[in-house]
Backbone as CSV, one residue per row, in Angstrom:
resi,resn,N_x,N_y,N_z,CA_x,CA_y,CA_z,C_x,C_y,C_z
1,MET,123.402,108.940,105.985,123.555,107.661,105.292,122.372,106.730,105.567
2,ALA,121.939,106.694,106.845,120.821,105.820,107.206,119.550,106.229,106.480
3,ASN,119.284,107.556,106.395,118.084,108.025,105.703,118.118,107.646,104.227
4,TRP,119.299,107.816,103.606,119.435,107.456,102.200,119.139,105.982,102.002
5,PHE,119.685,105.142,102.883,119.502,103.695,102.760,118.031,103.319,102.929
6,ASN,117.351,103.929,103.925,115.945,103.618,104.164,115.074,104.044,102.986
7,ASN,115.350,105.227,102.423,114.591,105.688,101.263,114.843,104.796,100.047
8,PHE,116.077,104.315,99.930,116.395,103.383,98.849,115.575,102.101,98.985
9,LEU,115.471,101.603,100.215,114.695,100.387,100.458,113.237,100.573,100.049
10,VAL,112.675,101.748,100.395,111.278,102.011,100.063,111.073,102.018,98.550
11,LYS,112.016,102.621,97.809,111.905,102.642,96.351,112.045,101.242,95.757
12,ALA,112.714,100.369,96.495,112.920,99.004,96.008,111.791,98.062,96.413
13,VAL,110.764,98.601,97.058,109.664,97.775,97.565,109.084,96.824,96.516
14,PRO,108.840,97.280,95.264,108.250,96.352,94.281,109.094,95.113,94.012
15,LEU,110.387,95.181,94.310,111.277,94.049,94.058,111.444,93.147,95.279
16,MET,110.892,93.579,96.396,111.101,92.833,97.638,110.195,91.616,97.724
17,PRO,110.647,90.544,98.368,109.784,89.371,98.566,108.611,89.722,99.475
18,LYS,107.493,89.045,99.253,106.285,89.349,100.014,106.492,89.120,101.511
19,ILE,107.400,88.205,101.854,107.645,87.923,103.270,108.238,89.146,103.977
20,PHE,109.001,89.955,103.235,109.563,91.179,103.807,108.433,92.142,104.166
21,ILE,107.471,92.305,103.242,106.330,93.194,103.496,105.474,92.631,104.624
22,GLY,105.495,91.307,104.757,104.758,90.688,105.866,105.271,91.139,107.214
23,LEU,106.572,91.428,107.306,107.125,91.928,108.557,106.611,93.333,108.862
24,VAL,106.372,94.117,107.807,105.752,95.433,107.979,104.323,95.244,108.490
25,ALA,103.617,94.301,107.888,102.223,94.059,108.259,102.087,93.706,109.735
26,LYS,103.052,92.941,110.254,102.973,92.564,111.664,103.003,93.778,112.581
27,LYS,103.615,94.862,112.097,103.706,96.072,112.897,102.441,96.920,112.781
28,TYR,101.877,96.983,111.570,100.798,97.928,111.295,99.410,97.308,111.149
29,VAL,99.324,95.988,111.049,98.042,95.315,110.824,97.819,94.295,111.942
30,ALA,96.594,94.261,112.473,96.299,93.383,113.602,96.320,91.910,113.224
31,GLY,96.080,91.615,111.956,96.023,90.227,111.506,95.018,90.100,110.390
32,LYS,94.664,88.876,110.053,93.739,88.644,108.944,92.293,88.458,109.393
33,SER,92.086,88.068,110.645,90.748,87.672,111.081,90.145,88.631,112.099
34,ILE,88.838,88.499,112.298,88.142,89.267,113.327,88.714,88.947,114.704
35,ASP,89.024,87.678,114.939,89.614,87.286,116.226,90.925,88.016,116.475
36,ASP,91.732,88.181,115.418,92.999,88.911,115.553,92.737,90.360,115.967
37,ALA,91.754,90.978,115.327,91.420,92.370,115.641,90.913,92.499,117.069
38,VAL,90.041,91.588,117.473,89.489,91.615,118.829,90.594,91.475,119.868
39,SER,91.519,90.550,119.633,92.624,90.333,120.564,93.483,91.586,120.704
40,THR,93.751,92.254,119.591,94.553,93.479,119.614,93.840,94.585,120.385
41,VAL,92.547,94.725,120.148,91.771,95.760,120.852,91.754,95.499,122.352
42,ARG,91.613,94.243,122.735,91.559,93.920,124.162,92.850,94.342,124.869
43,LYS,93.980,94.133,124.209,95.258,94.549,124.791,95.307,96.064,124.959
44,LEU,94.826,96.795,123.963,94.803,98.258,124.048,93.855,98.727,125.150
45,ASN,92.689,98.082,125.234,91.733,98.443,126.283,92.348,98.308,127.664
46,ASN,93.183,97.283,127.847,93.853,97.079,129.128,94.844,98.197,129.453
47,GLU,95.243,98.960,128.416,96.144,100.095,128.605,95.391,101.419,128.689
48,GLY,94.053,101.330,128.730,93.238,102.530,128.824,92.963,103.197,127.492
49,ILE,93.190,102.472,126.396,93.014,103.012,125.049,91.841,102.316,124.367
50,THR,90.994,103.111,123.724,89.881,102.543,122.965,90.292,102.376,121.508
51,ALA,89.387,101.882,120.660,89.801,101.541,119.293,88.676,101.768,118.290
52,THR,89.086,101.805,117.037,88.139,101.674,115.929,88.720,100.627,114.987
53,ILE,87.899,99.681,114.571,88.362,98.576,113.738,87.934,98.806,112.298
54,ASP,88.865,98.546,111.377,88.611,98.773,109.962,89.041,97.552,109.168
55,LEU,88.151,97.066,108.312,88.489,95.959,107.417,89.204,96.521,106.197
56,LEU,90.428,96.065,105.953,91.206,96.562,104.832,90.569,96.186,103.495
57,GLY,90.698,97.111,102.544,90.171,96.868,101.206,89.412,98.080,100.684
58,GLU,89.431,98.254,99.366,88.740,99.375,98.727,88.713,99.133,97.224
59,HIS,87.990,100.001,96.504,87.988,100.020,95.029,87.656,98.662,94.413
60,ILE,86.458,98.158,94.655,86.044,96.907,94.028,85.738,97.142,92.547
61,ASN,85.809,96.080,91.751,85.580,96.177,90.306,84.218,95.653,89.892
62,ASP,83.544,94.964,90.806,82.222,94.399,90.518,81.413,94.424,91.807
63,LEU,80.135,94.732,91.716,79.314,94.851,92.919,79.250,93.557,93.721
64,SER,79.429,92.418,93.051,79.406,91.138,93.765,80.551,91.040,94.769
65,GLU,81.630,91.813,94.539,82.773,91.790,95.448,82.449,92.440,96.789
66,ALA,81.363,93.179,96.865,80.985,93.844,98.120,80.376,92.873,99.125
67,GLU,79.979,91.702,98.664,79.292,90.755,99.553,80.186,90.290,100.698
68,THR,81.456,90.034,100.402,82.367,89.545,101.449,82.619,90.592,102.525
69,PRO,83.035,91.830,102.174,83.228,92.831,103.232,81.941,93.166,103.978
70,LEU,80.817,93.117,103.292,79.538,93.382,103.956,79.310,92.378,105.079
71,GLN,79.486,91.091,104.789,79.288,90.069,105.821,80.336,90.176,106.919
72,MET,81.565,90.529,106.544,82.627,90.689,107.540,82.280,91.795,108.531
73,TYR,81.750,92.898,108.030,81.389,93.995,108.929,80.219,93.612,109.833
74,LEU,79.252,92.898,109.305,78.134,92.453,110.134,78.634,91.530,111.248
75,ASP,79.545,90.620,110.900,80.120,89.708,111.898,80.990,90.476,112.902
76,LEU,81.724,91.470,112.408,82.587,92.265,113.279,81.770,93.016,114.329
77,ILE,80.680,93.616,113.917,79.832,94.377,114.848,79.265,93.454,115.921
78,GLU,78.884,92.246,115.509,78.414,91.251,116.484,79.526,90.892,117.463
79,ALA,80.745,90.703,116.940,81.872,90.278,117.773,82.239,91.345,118.799
80,ILE,82.161,92.618,118.423,82.491,93.700,119.351,81.590,93.640,120.576
81,GLU,80.300,93.396,120.338,79.374,93.291,121.475,79.604,92.002,122.270
82,LYS,79.734,90.889,121.557,79.898,89.598,122.226,81.149,89.558,123.080
83,GLU,82.248,90.119,122.573,83.529,90.080,123.286,83.671,91.217,124.288
84,ASN,82.689,92.116,124.298,82.665,93.215,125.275,83.949,94.046,125.245
85,ILE,84.369,94.429,124.035,85.549,95.277,123.894,85.108,96.713,123.605
86,ASP,85.972,97.661,123.945,85.683,99.079,123.746,86.184,99.487,122.364
87,SER,85.302,99.389,121.379,85.679,99.690,120.002,84.447,100.016,119.179
88,ASN,84.643,100.859,118.161,83.621,101.044,117.139,84.210,100.596,115.798
89,VAL,83.559,100.962,114.688,84.066,100.541,113.376,84.133,101.734,112.425
90,SER,84.997,101.602,111.416,85.039,102.573,110.330,85.125,101.812,109.017
91,LEU,84.723,102.464,107.937,84.755,101.784,106.640,84.937,102.774,105.502
92,LYS,85.377,102.255,104.365,85.489,103.023,103.134,84.344,102.617,102.203
93,LEU,83.608,103.584,101.709,82.452,103.290,100.870,82.837,102.689,99.524
94,SER,84.070,102.927,99.067,84.487,102.337,97.795,84.535,100.812,97.873
95,GLN,84.626,100.290,99.096,84.634,98.844,99.316,83.258,98.240,99.046
96,PHE,82.249,99.125,98.965,80.872,98.658,98.780,80.257,99.151,97.479
97,GLY,81.125,99.653,96.564,80.654,99.984,95.223,80.491,101.450,94.910
98,LEU,81.088,102.343,95.695,80.868,103.778,95.520,81.210,104.263,94.113
99,GLU,82.239,103.694,93.516,82.656,104.137,92.182,81.900,103.423,91.057
100,LEU,80.965,102.543,91.454,80.212,101.773,90.465,78.730,102.128,90.443
101,ASP,78.131,102.224,91.631,76.681,102.427,91.721,76.354,103.027,93.086
102,HIS,75.926,104.276,93.098,75.659,104.959,94.372,74.485,104.337,95.118
103,ASP,73.439,103.945,94.398,72.276,103.340,95.050,72.631,102.000,95.678
104,ALA,73.400,101.194,94.957,73.814,99.890,95.492,74.720,100.081,96.698
105,THR,75.572,101.095,96.644,76.451,101.383,97.782,75.632,101.723,99.007
106,TRP,74.613,102.560,98.833,73.759,102.930,99.962,73.062,101.701,100.545
107,LYS,72.557,100.825,99.692,71.863,99.629,100.180,72.799,98.751,101.005
108,ASN,74.040,98.619,100.546,75.024,97.842,101.308,75.335,98.509,102.639
109,PHE,75.582,99.803,102.574,75.908,100.530,103.803,74.734,100.535,104.781
110,GLU,73.524,100.631,104.265,72.341,100.674,105.124,72.211,99.403,105.958
111,LYS,72.632,98.269,105.408,72.596,97.015,106.163,73.556,97.074,107.359
112,ILE,74.725,97.662,107.122,75.700,97.811,108.209,75.193,98.820,109.223
113,LEU,74.612,99.912,108.737,74.056,100.938,109.622,72.955,100.361,110.513
114,SER,72.134,99.502,109.939,71.062,98.871,110.710,71.628,98.002,111.832
115,LYS,72.707,97.277,111.542,73.343,96.431,112.558,73.989,97.281,113.651
116,ILE,74.639,98.372,113.252,75.239,99.286,114.229,74.172,99.871,115.143
117,ARG,73.054,100.260,114.560,71.953,100.835,115.348,71.390,99.799,116.312
118,GLU,71.284,98.559,115.849,70.795,97.467,116.701,71.685,97.279,117.930
119,LYS,73.017,97.445,117.738,73.973,97.252,118.828,74.298,98.554,119.558
120,ASP,73.689,99.659,119.115,73.902,100.972,119.736,75.379,101.340,119.771
121,ASN,76.063,101.097,118.661,77.473,101.434,118.549,77.639,102.605,117.572
122,PHE,78.876,102.988,117.335,79.200,104.133,116.482,79.910,103.652,115.229
123,ILE,79.669,104.317,114.099,80.354,103.987,112.859,80.865,105.266,112.210
124,ARG,82.086,105.199,111.664,82.645,106.348,110.957,82.861,105.996,109.489
125,ILE,82.428,106.908,108.628,82.671,106.758,107.194,83.995,107.439,106.875
126,ASP,84.952,106.678,106.385,86.254,107.237,106.023,86.130,108.089,104.758
127,MET,87.019,109.074,104.647,87.052,109.904,103.441,88.133,109.377,102.505
128,GLU,87.804,109.349,101.219,88.760,108.864,100.222,89.204,110.034,99.343
129,ASP,89.577,109.799,98.099,90.120,110.898,97.297,89.018,111.876,96.889
130,SER,89.433,113.029,96.349,88.511,114.144,96.113,87.423,113.842,95.087
131,SER,87.618,112.823,94.249,86.605,112.492,93.245,85.308,111.992,93.867
132,VAL,85.373,111.532,95.132,84.166,111.007,95.781,83.801,111.779,97.057
133,THR,84.379,112.953,97.246,84.092,113.715,98.465,82.617,114.077,98.565
134,ASP,82.033,114.597,97.485,80.641,115.047,97.536,79.675,113.900,97.815
135,ILE,79.816,112.791,97.106,78.895,111.672,97.326,79.094,111.057,98.703
136,THR,80.338,111.037,99.188,80.596,110.526,100.540,79.882,111.382,101.581
137,LEU,79.959,112.699,101.424,79.270,113.598,102.354,77.756,113.448,102.246
138,ASP,77.248,113.225,101.045,75.804,113.025,100.860,75.331,111.779,101.594
139,ILE,76.089,110.697,101.475,75.719,109.454,102.152,75.819,109.628,103.664
140,PHE,76.839,110.350,104.114,76.954,110.633,105.548,75.724,111.386,106.062
141,LYS,75.301,112.418,105.362,74.139,113.203,105.788,72.882,112.331,105.831
142,ARG,72.739,111.476,104.831,71.579,110.574,104.784,71.603,109.616,105.970
143,ALA,72.776,109.064,106.247,72.916,108.131,107.373,72.665,108.845,108.698
144,LYS,73.199,110.052,108.820,73.055,110.838,110.052,71.599,111.153,110.349
145,SER,70.798,111.310,109.301,69.370,111.594,109.493,68.613,110.380,110.028
146,LEU,69.200,109.193,109.868,68.566,107.960,110.320,69.078,107.489,111.674
147,TYR,70.328,107.845,111.985,70.955,107.357,113.214,72.026,108.360,113.640
148,PRO,71.987,108.834,114.875,72.900,109.910,115.276,74.361,109.507,115.419
149,LYS,74.643,108.233,115.681,76.019,107.831,115.974,76.780,107.444,114.705
150,VAL,76.854,108.427,113.810,77.605,108.270,112.563,78.588,109.434,112.463
151,GLY,79.827,109.136,112.126,80.844,110.172,111.982,81.423,110.193,110.582
152,ILE,82.171,111.236,110.302,82.784,111.408,108.985,84.214,111.895,109.189
153,VAL,84.961,112.015,108.095,86.348,112.471,108.121,86.496,113.668,107.186
154,LEU,87.240,114.680,107.621,87.629,115.782,106.744,89.149,115.855,106.719
155,GLN,89.689,116.189,105.542,91.132,116.190,105.329,91.648,117.630,105.296
156,ALA,92.627,117.905,106.155,93.100,119.278,106.341,93.805,119.844,105.122
157,TYR,94.307,119.001,104.235,95.013,119.549,103.078,94.078,120.039,101.979
158,LEU,92.796,119.733,102.060,91.836,120.206,101.071,91.388,121.635,101.381
159,PHE,91.412,122.510,100.365,90.953,123.883,100.554,89.510,123.923,101.052
160,ARG,88.682,123.001,100.599,87.253,123.036,100.832,86.832,122.605,102.239
161,SER,87.736,122.038,103.018,87.329,121.372,104.258,86.665,122.290,105.274
162,MET,87.134,123.540,105.398,86.494,124.442,106.352,85.057,124.752,105.932
163,ASP,84.823,124.935,104.640,83.459,125.167,104.161,82.584,123.947,104.411
164,ASP,83.143,122.752,104.177,82.391,121.521,104.454,82.057,121.415,105.934
165,LEU,83.013,121.757,106.767,82.817,121.689,108.211,81.681,122.611,108.647
166,LYS,81.688,123.828,108.156,80.633,124.788,108.521,79.265,124.315,108.054
167,ALA,79.219,123.669,106.890,77.946,123.162,106.374,77.423,121.979,107.186
168,LEU,78.349,121.193,107.755,77.953,120.013,108.524,77.585,120.342,109.969
169,LEU,78.016,121.476,110.456,77.862,121.829,111.870,76.440,121.651,112.405
170,PRO,75.391,122.077,111.669,74.031,121.945,112.207,73.587,120.510,112.469
171,LEU,74.302,119.528,111.904,73.894,118.130,112.068,74.237,117.571,113.445
172,GLY,75.085,118.288,114.203,75.580,117.718,115.455,76.682,116.744,115.119
173,ILE,77.894,117.222,115.014,78.938,116.487,114.314,79.961,115.791,115.205
174,ASN,80.398,114.643,114.733,81.571,113.945,115.249,82.484,113.767,114.038
175,ILE,83.534,114.584,113.973,84.360,114.608,112.774,85.817,114.288,113.089
176,ARG,86.350,113.380,112.321,87.770,113.045,112.407,88.536,113.980,111.487
177,ILE,89.492,114.706,112.042,90.338,115.579,111.246,91.694,114.904,111.052
178,CYS,92.081,114.724,109.786,93.398,114.190,109.470,94.049,115.086,108.420
179,LYS,95.317,114.871,108.144,96.004,115.726,107.165,95.594,115.395,105.732
180,GLY,95.441,114.108,105.414,95.134,113.692,104.048,96.328,113.016,103.408
181,ILE,96.090,111.899,102.704,97.187,111.105,102.150,97.127,110.912,100.642
182,TYR,96.011,111.264,100.008,95.869,110.999,98.581,96.603,112.057,97.748
183,LYS,97.114,111.650,96.602,97.771,112.592,95.701,96.700,113.407,94.991
184,GLU,96.732,114.718,95.205,95.724,115.608,94.646,96.386,116.798,93.962
185,SER,95.636,117.460,93.112,96.135,118.623,92.391,96.395,119.800,93.330
186,SER,97.425,120.571,93.014,97.725,121.765,93.815,96.613,122.804,93.708
187,GLU,95.691,122.614,92.766,94.562,123.529,92.623,93.523,123.338,93.719
188,ILE,93.577,122.189,94.422,92.547,121.934,95.436,93.115,121.617,96.817
189,VAL,94.435,121.482,96.924,95.016,121.140,98.234,96.195,122.046,98.579
190,TYR,96.393,122.240,99.883,97.608,122.891,100.372,98.768,121.923,100.155
191,GLN,99.892,122.456,99.711,101.065,121.617,99.484,102.133,121.834,100.555
192,ASP,102.134,123.018,101.128,103.123,123.335,102.149,102.743,122.671,103.474
193,PRO,103.653,121.896,104.074,103.333,121.188,105.325,102.837,122.107,106.439
194,GLN,103.398,123.308,106.540,102.977,124.212,107.603,101.563,124.734,107.355
195,GLU,101.205,124.952,106.108,99.838,125.383,105.794,98.835,124.284,106.134
196,ILE,99.231,123.039,105.884,98.358,121.911,106.242,98.198,121.846,107.760
197,ARG,99.296,122.032,108.466,99.241,122.063,109.937,98.278,123.150,110.432
198,GLU,98.421,124.332,109.871,97.594,125.460,110.311,96.119,125.201,110.048
199,ASN,95.811,124.628,108.880,94.414,124.349,108.578,93.876,123.242,109.473
200,PHE,94.704,122.246,109.748,94.331,121.171,110.671,93.930,121.766,112.016
201,PHE,94.793,122.605,112.548,94.540,123.208,113.861,93.290,124.083,113.830
202,ASN,93.094,124.827,112.748,91.914,125.686,112.634,90.624,124.865,112.573
203,LEU,90.674,123.733,111.883,89.501,122.857,111.811,89.150,122.296,113.190
204,VAL,90.174,121.840,113.901,89.950,121.307,115.253,89.377,122.391,116.159
205,LYS,89.957,123.588,116.121,89.479,124.692,116.955,88.024,125.030,116.634
206,PHE,87.682,125.031,115.342,86.310,125.370,114.955,85.313,124.359,115.531
207,ILE,85.670,123.086,115.483,84.787,122.058,116.060,84.626,122.263,117.562
208,LEU,85.740,122.459,118.239,85.701,122.615,119.692,84.974,123.895,120.116
209,ASP,85.099,124.955,119.315,84.464,126.227,119.646,82.970,126.234,119.351
210,ASN,82.508,125.212,118.611,81.103,125.196,118.188,80.371,123.932,118.628
211,ASN,80.804,123.390,119.760,80.108,122.277,120.410,80.046,120.993,119.587
212,GLY,81.005,120.824,118.680,81.103,119.552,117.980,82.041,118.620,118.729
213,TYR,82.232,117.429,118.166,83.146,116.447,118.745,84.305,116.274,117.781
214,ALA,85.515,116.532,118.257,86.706,116.478,117.402,87.506,115.202,117.639
215,ALA,87.671,114.416,116.582,88.581,113.271,116.617,89.883,113.741,115.979
216,ILE,90.892,113.971,116.809,92.145,114.604,116.393,93.114,113.513,115.956
217,ALA,93.169,113.267,114.641,93.904,112.114,114.116,95.223,112.557,113.497
218,THR,96.279,112.521,114.283,97.592,112.910,113.779,98.691,112.284,114.614
219,HIS,99.842,112.069,113.965,101.038,111.610,114.673,102.056,112.734,114.780
220,ASP,101.660,113.907,114.328,102.510,115.097,114.360,102.542,115.624,115.797
221,LEU,103.682,115.472,116.462,103.766,115.848,117.873,103.518,117.340,118.087
222,TYR,103.914,118.156,117.114,103.639,119.594,117.196,102.133,119.840,117.271
223,LEU,101.376,119.182,116.395,99.923,119.369,116.389,99.273,118.781,117.640
224,ILE,99.749,117.625,118.064,99.198,117.034,119.289,99.366,118.000,120.456
225,ASN,100.553,118.578,120.581,100.813,119.517,121.682,99.993,120.795,121.545
226,GLN,99.851,121.288,120.315,99.056,122.492,120.094,97.592,122.266,120.462
227,CYS,97.057,121.143,120.025,95.658,120.825,120.323,95.457,120.598,121.820
228,LYS,96.395,119.899,122.428,96.299,119.645,123.873,96.328,120.952,124.652
229,LYS,97.199,121.874,124.262,97.289,123.179,124.936,95.987,123.955,124.788
230,TYR,95.416,123.937,123.577,94.163,124.659,123.344,93.038,124.064,124.193
231,ILE,92.998,122.748,124.263,91.986,122.065,125.075,92.129,122.440,126.550
232,ASN,93.360,122.418,127.046,93.599,122.748,128.448,93.315,124.219,128.740
233,ASP,93.799,125.104,127.860,93.617,126.543,128.081,92.144,126.946,128.066
234,ASN,91.358,126.254,127.233,89.946,126.613,127.090,89.007,125.686,127.873
235,LYS,89.617,124.822,128.694,88.844,123.928,129.564,87.762,123.164,128.779
236,ILE,88.172,122.593,127.657,87.252,121.790,126.845,86.965,120.483,127.577
237,PRO,85.696,120.134,127.792,85.369,118.884,128.490,85.918,117.661,127.754
238,SER,86.295,116.651,128.497,86.931,115.464,127.909,85.979,114.637,127.040
239,ASP,84.673,114.915,127.123,83.717,114.184,126.291,83.447,114.904,124.966
240,ARG,84.304,115.876,124.618,84.125,116.642,123.386,85.223,116.376,122.354
241,TYR,86.129,115.470,122.676,87.246,115.236,121.761,87.942,113.927,122.101
242,GLU,88.773,113.490,121.187,89.676,112.369,121.443,90.884,112.512,120.517
243,PHE,91.992,111.939,120.926,93.182,111.860,120.082,93.200,110.482,119.424
244,GLN,93.591,110.449,118.151,93.596,109.190,117.426,94.962,108.934,116.783
245,ALA,95.303,107.650,116.662,96.565,107.261,116.031,96.370,105.942,115.299
246,LEU,97.234,105.693,114.319,97.223,104.422,113.614,97.977,103.364,114.413
247,TYR,97.481,102.165,114.393,98.144,101.044,115.046,99.552,100.866,114.486
248,GLY,100.532,100.769,115.372,101.903,100.507,114.960,102.778,101.726,114.790
249,VAL,102.177,102.915,114.687,102.998,104.121,114.536,103.723,104.378,115.858
250,PRO,105.039,104.625,115.808,105.841,104.671,117.041,105.705,105.956,117.854
251,ILE,104.507,106.162,118.425,104.326,107.288,119.363,103.657,106.785,120.654
252,LYS,104.014,105.570,121.031,103.361,104.939,122.182,103.529,105.754,123.459
253,LYS,104.725,106.334,123.669,104.949,107.121,124.884,104.037,108.351,124.919
254,THR,103.857,108.975,123.762,102.966,110.142,123.678,101.537,109.740,123.993
255,LEU,101.089,108.623,123.443,99.725,108.158,123.703,99.533,107.826,125.177
256,SER,100.531,107.205,125.776,100.442,106.875,127.208,100.357,108.128,128.057
257,ARG,101.122,109.157,127.691,101.062,110.422,128.435,99.683,111.066,128.307
258,LEU,99.124,110.993,127.107,97.787,111.566,126.903,96.767,110.856,127.794
259,VAL,96.835,109.526,127.832,95.920,108.749,128.682,96.115,109.113,130.145
260,ASN,97.357,109.180,130.571,97.651,109.498,131.975,97.187,110.901,132.358
261,ASP,97.152,111.812,131.355,96.706,113.176,131.613,95.190,113.332,131.515
262,GLY,94.493,112.221,131.292,93.035,112.255,131.289,92.390,112.471,129.938
263,HIS,93.179,112.369,128.841,92.622,112.544,127.502,92.223,111.185,126.918
264,LYS,91.123,111.172,126.181,90.704,109.935,125.527,91.577,109.681,124.309
265,VAL,92.036,108.440,124.153,92.881,108.052,123.026,92.258,106.844,122.332
266,ARG,92.189,106.935,121.007,91.652,105.832,120.205,92.679,105.428,119.152
267,VAL,92.886,104.140,118.991,93.826,103.630,117.996,93.046,102.930,116.884
268,TYR,93.419,103.257,115.661,92.793,102.696,114.468,93.418,101.334,114.187
269,ILE,92.577,100.276,114.175,93.052,98.899,114.040,92.617,98.310,112.700
270,PRO,93.531,98.230,111.732,93.186,97.588,110.462,93.439,96.085,110.525
271,PHE,92.606,95.325,109.824,92.825,93.883,109.724,92.267,93.403,108.388
272,GLY,92.623,92.189,108.016,92.044,91.595,106.820,93.063,91.040,105.851
273,GLU,92.556,90.435,104.791,93.400,89.778,103.789,94.171,90.780,102.930
274,ASP,93.682,92.012,102.853,94.331,93.010,101.994,95.436,93.767,102.735
275,TRP,96.221,93.040,103.512,97.271,93.666,104.320,98.441,94.164,103.486
276,TYR,98.656,93.584,102.302,99.854,93.901,101.521,99.868,95.366,101.061
277,ALA,98.785,95.805,100.399,98.728,97.178,99.884,98.791,98.195,101.014
278,TYR,98.122,97.886,102.121,98.133,98.804,103.263,99.551,98.939,103.832
279,SER,100.255,97.820,103.930,101.619,97.841,104.473,102.568,98.621,103.576
280,ILE,102.364,98.521,102.262,103.183,99.291,101.322,102.998,100.786,101.573
281,ARG,101.755,101.208,101.785,101.491,102.633,102.044,102.181,103.082,103.332
282,ARG,102.080,102.273,104.392,102.699,102.647,105.663,104.225,102.718,105.505
283,LEU,104.793,101.801,104.735,106.234,101.772,104.522,106.697,103.038,103.809
284,LYS,105.939,103.477,102.809,106.295,104.681,102.065,106.160,105.935,102.927
285,GLU,105.196,105.922,103.859,105.006,107.072,104.730,106.087,107.167,105.798
286,ASN,106.663,106.024,106.173,107.651,105.999,107.252,108.862,105.171,106.819
287,PRO,109.735,105.749,105.985,110.877,104.995,105.454,111.800,104.439,106.531
288,ASP,111.857,105.074,107.704,112.762,104.595,108.752,112.478,103.152,109.136
289,ILE,111.200,102.775,109.065,110.845,101.416,109.482,111.452,100.384,108.537
290,ALA,111.721,100.803,107.291,112.308,99.880,106.314,113.675,99.393,106.779
291,GLY,114.473,100.307,107.332,115.806,99.930,107.800,115.748,98.952,108.951
292,TYR,114.823,99.186,109.893,114.691,98.286,111.035,114.308,96.882,110.570
293,ILE,113.354,96.822,109.645,112.870,95.528,109.192,113.918,94.815,108.342
294,PHE,114.664,95.596,107.559,115.738,95.008,106.759,116.724,94.267,107.658
295,LYS,117.118,94.916,108.740,118.080,94.279,109.655,117.461,93.062,110.334
296,ASP,116.172,93.162,110.664,115.479,92.037,111.269,115.428,90.854,110.295
297,PHE,115.062,91.184,109.051,114.831,90.148,108.050,116.106,89.362,107.739
298,PHE,117.194,90.066,107.580,118.432,89.407,107.214,119.312,89.078,108.418
299,LYS,118.800,89.379,109.618,119.528,89.049,110.840,120.950,89.613,110.817
300,ILE,121.050,90.862,110.401,122.374,91.473,110.300,122.673,92.286,111.548
301,ASN,123.777,92.007,112.150,124.280,92.862,113.212,125.461,93.620,112.623
302,PHE,125.205,94.890,112.278,126.218,95.635,111.544,127.514,95.788,112.333
303,LEU,127.414,95.685,113.638,128.631,95.803,114.441,129.585,94.650,114.174
304,THR,129.025,93.496,113.849,129.878,92.329,113.614,130.622,92.420,112.288
305,LEU,130.155,93.353,111.428,130.805,93.502,110.135,132.000,94.452,110.200
306,ALA,132.131,95.151,111.328,133.241,96.097,111.451,134.555,95.331,111.591
307,PRO,135.652,95.876,111.029,136.965,95.213,111.153,137.380,95.069,112.614
308,ARG,137.989,93.974,112.942,138.423,93.747,114.307,139.949,93.598,114.357
309,ASN,140.501,94.080,115.434,141.947,93.904,115.626,142.228,92.481,116.095
310,LYS,143.094,91.828,115.383,143.429,90.444,115.747,144.568,90.433,116.748
311,THR,144.440,89.612,117.741,145.513,89.488,118.726,146.348,88.252,118.418
312,LYS,147.620,88.377,118.615,148.510,87.242,118.322,148.653,86.347,119.515
């Protein structure tokens, strides 16, 4: 019954007041400002966890819209150094015009890359849907040739990812492996969850077996345990991998155990004005959270609604 109710809530999301979605945002988004992101990272650092900060937003309609996120990223990189927090940054190229003009996108990204290089920090280019996979990889290779501390993402549900991984290997790679969230054709992606798991694990193993750096980005406890076992069994050095999770996903005990066992853990910290769309995606991925927030929002204690025996 609870699962049915939570799934019903998720389907009703378009009808919900924005304040309800705001309660989701408080769980999954650090806030609207750079200061909010910095404060969240500092708390994680105190728990032995590092971070990557991402400004929410994507798919601009005009190149002039890239000016705001560009300046935000430049300010963010400055703030990371000034505040002395343990964090790097990640970004989506569509936020800088990828679907409009590849040359303009590169010019925007190059400004951020120059700032990252100045501060000797790391930047990861996020992967988006399959329509931009090739150009995203091209920009990554170009950036990597200019500065070594650039990473990319490969999605385990794509058939092509192992071939892409093998092609990238000579560059000296730091690759984030995730399952993939975009709706894609069955002609190019695995649809069976177990097949996605198997490909995820194979991608991670290939990186670890070939002296790359694996960013293991999953909340799947089965995969976390499988990867951890492989790392332990093969005595993989701790500077060759890290486990990653999204901010707010309820696996805090697992992350704490990983830290206590000597594994590096990084949490992805989103922030910015575009919190609404991001929160909707998180809500759809985890319907259970809808029920918790519903009860919070309406202050309902279901126990009080149960019939009570009256005493005379």
